[in-house]
C-alpha positions as CSV (number, residue, x, y, z in Angstrom):
1,X,18.9,-18.8,-90.6
2,X,16.2,-18.5,-88.3
3,X,13.7,-15.3,-88.2
4,X,15.4,-14.3,-85.2
5,X,18.9,-14.5,-86.4
6,X,17.8,-12.7,-89.5
7,X,16.4,-9.9,-87.4
8,X,19.6,-9.8,-85.2
9,X,17.8,-10.7,-82.0
10,X,20.2,-13.5,-79.7
11,X,18.5,-15.9,-77.6
12,X,19.6,-14.9,-73.9
13,X,19.5,-18.5,-71.8
14,X,18.2,-18.5,-68.1
15,X,20.7,-18.9,-65.8
16,X,20.2,-21.5,-62.8
17,X,17.8,-19.3,-60.3
18,X,15.7,-18.2,-63.5
19,X,15.1,-21.9,-64.1
20,X,14.3,-22.2,-60.5
21,X,12.1,-19.3,-60.4
22,X,10.1,-20.5,-63.9
23,X,9.1,-23.7,-62.0
24,X,8.3,-22.2,-58.7
25,X,5.9,-20.0,-60.8
26,X,4.0,-23.0,-61.7
27,X,3.4,-25.1,-58.6
28,X,0.1,-24.6,-57.7
29,X,-1.2,-23.8,-53.9
30,X,-1.1,-26.4,-51.6
31,X,0.9,-29.2,-53.4
32,X,3.7,-31.0,-51.5
33,X,6.6,-31.1,-53.2
34,X,10.0,-32.8,-53.5
35,X,13.1,-31.0,-54.6
36,X,15.8,-33.3,-55.9
37,X,19.7,-32.1,-55.5
38,X,20.9,-29.8,-57.9
39,X,19.0,-26.5,-59.6
40,X,15.8,-28.2,-58.3
41,X,16.7,-27.3,-54.5
42,X,17.1,-23.4,-55.7
43,X,13.0,-23.7,-56.0
44,X,12.6,-23.4,-52.4
45,X,14.0,-20.1,-52.4
46,X,11.7,-19.1,-55.3
47,X,8.5,-20.0,-54.0
48,X,6.3,-16.5,-53.6
49,X,5.9,-15.6,-50.3
50,X,2.1,-15.6,-50.5
51,X,1.7,-19.0,-51.8
52,X,1.7,-22.2,-49.5
53,X,3.6,-24.8,-51.0
54,X,4.6,-27.9,-48.7
55,X,8.1,-28.7,-49.8
56,X,9.7,-32.1,-49.0
57,X,13.0,-33.4,-48.7
58,X,13.8,-37.0,-48.8
59,X,16.2,-37.1,-45.8
60,X,13.3,-36.3,-43.8
61,X,11.7,-33.1,-43.7
62,X,8.4,-31.6,-44.3
63,X,7.7,-28.0,-44.9
64,X,11.1,-27.0,-45.5
65,X,11.5,-23.5,-46.1
66,X,14.5,-21.2,-48.1
67,X,18.1,-21.1,-47.3
68,X,19.0,-19.0,-44.3
69,X,21.3,-16.4,-43.8
70,X,24.9,-17.7,-42.8
71,X,24.4,-16.4,-39.2
72,X,21.1,-18.0,-38.8
73,X,22.3,-21.7,-39.9
74,X,21.1,-24.7,-38.1
75,X,24.3,-27.3,-38.5
76,X,21.7,-30.0,-37.9
77,X,18.9,-29.0,-40.3
78,X,20.1,-29.9,-44.0
79,X,18.6,-30.9,-47.2
80,X,19.1,-34.0,-49.5
81,X,22.0,-32.2,-51.2
82,X,23.4,-31.1,-47.6
83,X,22.6,-27.5,-48.0
84,X,21.5,-25.6,-45.0
85,X,17.7,-25.1,-44.9
86,X,15.2,-23.6,-42.6
87,X,11.9,-24.9,-41.4
88,X,8.6,-23.3,-41.8
89,X,5.9,-22.9,-39.3
90,X,4.5,-26.1,-38.9
91,X,7.1,-28.1,-40.5
92,X,8.5,-31.2,-39.5
93,X,11.7,-33.7,-39.4
94,X,11.6,-37.1,-39.0
95,X,13.3,-40.7,-39.8
96,X,14.5,-41.5,-43.5
97,X,12.2,-44.6,-43.4
98,X,9.0,-42.4,-42.8
99,X,10.3,-40.1,-45.4
100,X,10.0,-42.9,-48.2
101,X,6.8,-44.1,-46.5
102,X,5.4,-40.7,-47.5
103,X,6.9,-41.2,-50.9
104,X,6.0,-44.6,-51.7
105,X,2.4,-44.0,-50.4
106,X,1.7,-41.6,-53.0
107,X,1.3,-38.6,-50.8
108,X,3.8,-36.2,-53.0
109,X,2.1,-34.3,-55.5
110,X,5.1,-33.2,-57.7
111,X,9.0,-33.7,-57.4
112,X,11.4,-31.6,-59.4
113,X,14.5,-33.6,-60.5
114,X,17.4,-32.8,-62.7
115,X,18.6,-35.2,-65.3
116,X,21.5,-36.1,-67.8
117,X,19.2,-36.8,-70.6
118,X,15.1,-36.5,-71.0
119,X,13.8,-38.9,-73.8
120,X,10.6,-37.6,-75.9
121,X,8.4,-40.2,-74.4
122,X,9.4,-39.4,-71.0
123,X,11.9,-41.8,-70.1
124,X,14.6,-40.1,-67.9
125,X,18.4,-40.8,-66.7
126,X,19.8,-38.7,-63.7
127,X,22.3,-40.9,-62.1
128,X,26.0,-41.5,-62.6
129,X,27.6,-44.9,-63.3
130,X,31.5,-43.6,-63.4
131,X,33.8,-44.1,-60.4
132,X,35.0,-40.6,-60.6
133,X,31.3,-39.6,-60.2
134,X,30.5,-38.9,-56.2
135,X,26.7,-38.1,-57.0
136,X,24.1,-38.7,-57.9
137,X,24.4,-42.6,-57.7
138,X,21.4,-44.8,-57.9
139,X,18.9,-43.7,-54.9
140,X,15.9,-42.2,-53.9
141,X,15.1,-40.5,-57.5
142,X,13.5,-44.1,-58.4
143,X,11.3,-44.4,-55.5
144,X,10.3,-40.8,-56.3
145,X,9.7,-41.4,-60.1
146,X,7.3,-44.2,-59.1
147,X,5.8,-42.9,-55.9
148,X,5.2,-39.0,-57.0
149,X,2.3,-38.2,-59.0
150,X,3.9,-35.9,-61.5
151,X,7.7,-35.5,-62.2
152,X,9.0,-32.5,-63.5
153,X,12.8,-32.0,-64.7
154,X,14.7,-29.1,-64.5
155,X,18.1,-28.6,-66.4
156,X,20.6,-27.3,-69.0
157,X,19.2,-27.7,-72.3
158,X,22.6,-29.1,-73.8
159,X,25.6,-30.6,-72.5
160,X,28.7,-28.1,-71.8
161,X,29.9,-29.7,-75.3
162,X,26.6,-28.6,-76.8
163,X,25.2,-32.4,-77.2
164,X,21.2,-32.4,-76.8
165,X,20.1,-33.8,-73.4
166,X,16.4,-33.8,-74.8
167,X,16.9,-37.0,-77.2
168,X,15.0,-39.8,-79.1
169,X,16.2,-42.3,-76.8
170,X,18.2,-42.4,-73.6
171,X,21.9,-43.5,-73.8
172,X,22.1,-43.6,-70.0
173,X,20.8,-46.3,-67.9
174,X,17.2,-45.1,-67.1
175,X,15.8,-43.9,-63.4
176,X,12.5,-44.5,-64.6
177,X,10.6,-45.0,-67.9
178,X,8.0,-42.6,-69.3
179,X,7.5,-40.9,-66.1
180,X,8.4,-36.7,-66.8
181,X,5.4,-34.9,-67.7
182,X,7.1,-31.4,-68.2
183,X,10.6,-30.2,-68.5
184,X,12.1,-27.0,-67.7
185,X,15.6,-25.8,-69.4
186,X,17.5,-22.5,-69.8
187,X,15.8,-22.4,-73.3
188,X,12.2,-23.7,-73.0
189,X,9.3,-25.1,-71.1
190,X,7.8,-28.1,-72.5
191,X,5.5,-31.0,-72.0
192,X,5.9,-34.5,-73.0
193,X,3.1,-35.9,-75.3
194,X,2.5,-38.7,-77.6
195,X,3.5,-36.6,-80.5
196,X,6.8,-35.4,-79.1
197,X,7.7,-32.7,-76.8
198,X,5.2,-29.5,-77.2
199,X,6.3,-26.1,-76.6
200,X,5.0,-24.1,-73.8
201,X,7.3,-21.3,-73.6
202,X,10.7,-20.1,-75.5
203,X,13.0,-17.6,-74.0
204,X,13.0,-14.4,-75.8
205,X,14.8,-14.2,-79.1
206,X,14.5,-18.2,-79.6
207,X,12.0,-19.5,-82.4
208,X,11.0,-23.2,-83.3
209,X,13.5,-23.5,-85.7
210,X,16.3,-22.6,-83.1
211,X,15.1,-24.9,-80.5
212,X,15.0,-27.7,-82.8
213,X,18.5,-27.1,-83.9
214,X,19.7,-28.1,-80.5
215,X,17.3,-30.9,-79.6
216,X,17.2,-34.3,-80.6
217,X,13.8,-35.3,-79.7
218,X,10.9,-34.4,-81.7
219,X,9.3,-31.0,-81.2
220,X,6.0,-29.9,-81.7
221,X,4.9,-26.0,-81.7
């Protein structure tokens, strides 16, 4: 029994929007940031209004803004997840090949991706192999993992069945080896270090023992 359980405090995991807000809070002024599909797309809506962050979408947008109100949707302006978005002043859209030239040229400061698994050394897997899985398939994440200057992953801490998604070694085929530097989950923020996953932040009511109980990877305080 952990100290929190003894004291009767129950940890409250973050929801998807709160996870995106937590990621957005850490993005510095002026960075060019690519957002993957899923929870990462919500980060565009969570960037503080007074902070200039240049959002890139791999289908060919630079300067992407938050989701529009339904009445203001442009049917031709969508992100990589086929969701309607807006364009900030000075933003642009361009050919898919040019978009990947931007990625492969090392011009993206940060890429925020989802994942099925992340290993303690920064390996990660975020694409599906089953015929029943329509997405995500093998694609742009591999280019982003190789070309972006930093990779952050945002995801649920465990599967729906309670299996840890932060593991010693990935069981899924890798998207990229040793690419992830920081992980945001609904329970914690962790940095990838040579000694294991270092705790940056825990949700209120959760202690280190409680986190380790749902984490296969090594966790250091």
